[in-house]
N, C-alpha and C positions, 0 to 999 in steps of 0.2 A: 900490642898497642899501649902507648904510654898514657900516663894519667892526664897530661895536658891535651893529647889528641882526643881522648875520651870526653873531656870537658868541652872541647871545642865542637865536637860532633853533637854532643847533647845540647849545646847552646844553639845550634842551627836547627833544632827540632821545631816544627811549626807550632806545636802546642805550648811552646814557651813564649809565644807572642801574646801579650796582654790583650791586644785588639782582637786577635782571632778568637781567644777564649771568650771575650765579651760578646762577640757576634754569635758564637755557638750557643752560649747560654741564653741569649735573647731569642734565637730561633727555637730552642728547646722550650722556652716558656710560652712562646706563641703557639707552638704545637699542642702543648698541654691545655692552654686556654681554648683553642679550637676544638680539641677533643671533648672538653667539658661542655661547650655550647652544643656540639653535635649530640652528645648523650642527652642533654636537657631537651633538645628539639625532638629527639626520638621518643623520649618519655612523655613529653607533652602531647605529641601526635597520638601515641598509643592510648593515653588517658582520654583524649577527646573522642577517639574512635570508639572506645568502650562505652562512652556515654552518648554516642550518636550525635555529637556536636559538629555541625558543619562550619568549617573555617572559611575565611575570606571576607572581603569588604562589600559584597553585594547587598548586604542588609542596609547599607547607608542610603539606598534609594527608596526604601519603603516609607510609607506615611508615618510620621512621628506619633500623632495622636495625643500629644500633650501640649499645654499652653505654657508660656513663661510670663513672669510678672514684669519684666523689663527687657526691652529690645531696642537696639539702634536701627534696625532694618525691619521692614514689614515681615511679620511671621504669624502664622496660624497653625492650628493643630493639623491642618490638611497638608502642610509642607512636609518634606522628607527629612530624614535624620541629618543629611549634609547641611541643610539650612539651619537646623537646630544647633548643630555644632558650630556653625558660623556665628550664630547669635551669641553663644557662650564665649567663643574666641574674641569677638569684638567687645563684649562686656569685660572680659579679662584685660584686654588691651586698654580699654578706657580707664578702668580703675587703677591699673598699673602706671599708665602715663601721668594721670593727674596726681596719683600718690607720690610718684618720683618728684614731680615739680613742687608740690606742697611740702614734702619732707625736706627737700633741699633748701627751700626758702626758710622754713621754720628752723631747721638744724643750723643753718648759718647764723640766723638771728640769736638763737639760744647759745651757740658757741661763742659768739662775740660778747653776749651778756655775761657768760661765765668768766671771761677775762676782764670784765669791766672793773674799774676802781671803785665804783659805787657798791657799797657793801650789800645793800638790799637787793639790787639787781643780780649781783653775783651769787648770793645765797638762793634766790628764787630759781635761777638757772640751774644751780647745783641740785636743788631739791627736785626740779622737774626731771633732770637727767637720771637721778637715782630712782625716782618713782617709776618712770615709764620703762626703764631698762630692766627692772627687777620684778615687774608684774607681767605674767605671761600674756602674749598677744591675744590668745583666744579669750582669756578672761576680760581683757580690755574691750574686745569686740562685743562680748555679751553685755558689758556695762553700758556701752554706747547704745546698743540696740534695745536692751530690756529696760534699763533704768533711765535713759535720757530720751530716746525717740518714741518708744511705745507709749509712755504716759502722756504724750502731747495731746492737746484737745482734739475733738472730732473735727471733721472738715467743716461742719456747720458753724463751729466756733474757732476757726483757724486764726492763727496769728498773722495779721496782714503786715507785710514788709514791702510797702510801695506796690509795684505791679506783681509781686510774688506773695505766696501764702504758705505758711508752715503748719502742718497738722500731723496727726499720726498716720496719715496716708503718704506723707512725704513732703517734699518741697515742690510746689506748683509754680511754674514759670511761664512767661509768654513763649509761644512756640513760633519760630520763624517759618514763613511760607514762601517758597521760592517759585518765581515765575519763569517764563521761557528764556529770558536773557541772562539767567544767573551764571551761565558759563563764562561771562565776561569777568566775573570776580576771580575765577581760577586763572584766567589769562592775565589779569592784573597781578595776582599773587606770583605767577611765574616771572613776570617782568620785574616785580619788586625783589625777588630773590636774585635775579641777575644784577640788579642795581646794587644790592648789598655786597655781592662779590666784587663789583667794580669799586665800591666805596672802600672795601677792605684793602685792595691793592693801592688805591689812591692815598689812603691814610698811612699805610706803611711807607710808601715812597716819600710822602711829605715829612713824616717823622724822621726818616733817615737824612733828608736833605736839610731840614730846618731845625730839627730837634723839638718841634712842637707837635703834640699828639692831638689831632682833631677828634671831635666827638663822634667817632664812627658808629659806636653802638647805638647812641641816641638817634643818629640820622638813619641807621638801618631799621630800627623799630618804627620810626616815623614813616619810612618808605613802605614797610610791610603793612601798615595800617592805612596810610593815605592812598597809595596807588590802587588797591582793589576798590576802595570807596569811590575814587574818581572814575574808574571803569564802570562801576554800577550806576553812578550818576549819569554817565554818558549813555548807558543803555536804558534810561528811564526809570531807574531804581526798581528792579523786579523783585524786591524783597519786602514783604509785609509781615506783621506779627499778629498771631492769634492769641488774644488775651484771655486768661481764664475768667469764667463767670461763676459766681457762687450760686448753687441751687439748693433744693431741699435735701438732696442726698450727696452733696459734695460739689465738686467743681466740674464744669464742662468747658472744653476747649483748653488751650495751652498744652504744656507737657509737664509730667510729674517725675521727679527723681525719687524713687521709692526709698523707704527708710533703710532697707537692706544695703542699698548702694551707699547712702550717706554714712551709715555706721561703719561699713567696711573701709571707705575712703578715710574717714577720721581716724579709725584705729590704726590702719597701716601708716598713715602720714605721721601721726603723733608718736607712735612707737619707733619708727625708723628714724625720726628726727632726733631722738635721744642719742642714738649711735653716731649719726652724722655730726651732731654737736661736739661729741668727744673727738671725732676725727679732725674737725676744724680747730679745736683747742690744741690738739697735738701738733697739727701742721703749723699753726702760728707760733707755738712754743719752740718749734725746731728752727725758726728763723732767728739769726743772731740779733740780740737786743740792740746792737749798735746800728742796725739798718733802720729801725724805727726812729732812733735818736738822731741819726744823721738826717732823716727826712724832716723831722721837727726843727732841726738846726737850720735847715734850708728855708724855713718859713712855711712849710706845709702845715695845714691844720690836722689834728689827730685823725679825723675821718678820711681826709685825702691821703694821709700817710699810710693808713691801713689799706685803703683801696688800691693805691697806685704803687706802693712799695712792698708792704708786708704780705698781703694776700697773694699777689702774683708769685712770690717766692715760696709761699706755703703750699701752693697747689701741687707741687711735686710730691709732697707728703700726704696731702689730703685725697688726691684722686684715686690711688690704689684701694684704700679702704672704702671710699665712696662707691667704687665699682661693685664691691662685695655687697654693700647695702642695697644698691639698686637691684642686684640679682636676688637678694633675699626678699625684697619687697614684692618683686614679681612672682616669686614662688610662694610667698606667704599669702598671696591673694587667693590661693586655693582653699583657704579657711572659710571662704564665702559659703561653702556648702553647709556650714554649721548654722547659718541664719537664713538660708534659703535664697541667697542672691544667685541668679542663674548665670554663673560663670562657666568656663569650659569644663571644670571638674563636676559641677552640679548637673549640667545638661548631659555630660557624658555618663554620669552615674545613673541618671534616669534611663538613658538608652541602654546601658548595660543591664539594668534590672528588667527591661522589657524584652531584650533580645538574647541575653545570656552570652553575648560575644565579648567576654572579658579580655581576652588577649588582644583583640583588635582595638577595643576602646582604650586599654592601657597603652598600647603602642601609639595611638594618636596623641594621648596626653604626653607621652615621653618625647615624641618628635616635636610637638608644638613648644613645650617648655625648653627643650634643648635648643631649638632654633631661636627662640626669644633670648635665651641666655647668651648664645654665641654672638648674636647681633649686638646685644648690649655690650658684651665684652669687647667686640671689635671696635665699636664706636668709642668706648672709653679708652681703649689702648691707643687709638688714633689721637684722641684728645690729650692723653697723657704725653704722647710723643711730641706734641706741639708745645708743651709746657716744660719739657725737660731742660736741665741746665746744659748748655753747650760750651765746652771748653774752647778757649782761644789760644 
């Protein structure tokens, strides 16, 4: 056999294919990972059997036997562990959703201040960013809880803020009471959402046809507020408010946002806003300066130039780090256990201590946080795709 024939035969060997070798290595890696998980499962099962620990999720239907300080749904110690976990999940969802909204608004404002030509505003924004980003979140949480909210006056000497009252027991607000016809509000909200979709299509077509951008966002917000109100009015207004009344030992009536919730919400929002502000500054800095100058040359005021020209182009740079900050805020809400706010981790920890079902409780934590993260990422990826630059 000649040297050329040997090289040609060797070149036809399947192991010389880069793609085949890559697939083989991936299969081998998956096999090793599966073997490690199998060994881990066997070891865990053996350890649990030696300690007579029964696995499974049947314990979730037992009576919980503990109270919580804050709940969005009715809950007592007579309810089961499933309802206790639902209370914690809803509390986590509430503080995460409000924290994302507040952090975004505050981060956008601080980021724009950081770029301001006003020396004082720019320096204040820079100081805020450096302070909150370099102080640990847990320490900020303790500052808000121990140094700000705990020293507030007793409920008998609460700070009155119109119909609300602020004390060391929390923020007491009027509580809405819903009558039989309140379902009309949800019907009105559904109609308002359909109307916003129609307004979006109408605004896009009118802009393409005339070049004039109608106030779609303003009209959509007005519809979301006005349409449910009109439906409630047509149903005889089945919504009343229970106002808090001060007594000798505090307030009766109304609803109270506990200090733990307020401290966690403020700490998460203020801390995350520092990182969002830097993302906003970087995104605006990535837009060519000529874009803003061209908008000003066309007669737009600086505020309109920023809102209509610069910020829409900066979103393609802002959105990816913004997604990371939203995910971080949701996961950082688990620090609530440090101050006693009954979130998912706190209620799950109590259940774990009572039942000893560590694997099951940790699995529930993992599934819930993984689901929230994937849903947030999916929404932000969709939002990012809508704002990407499209070549023509």
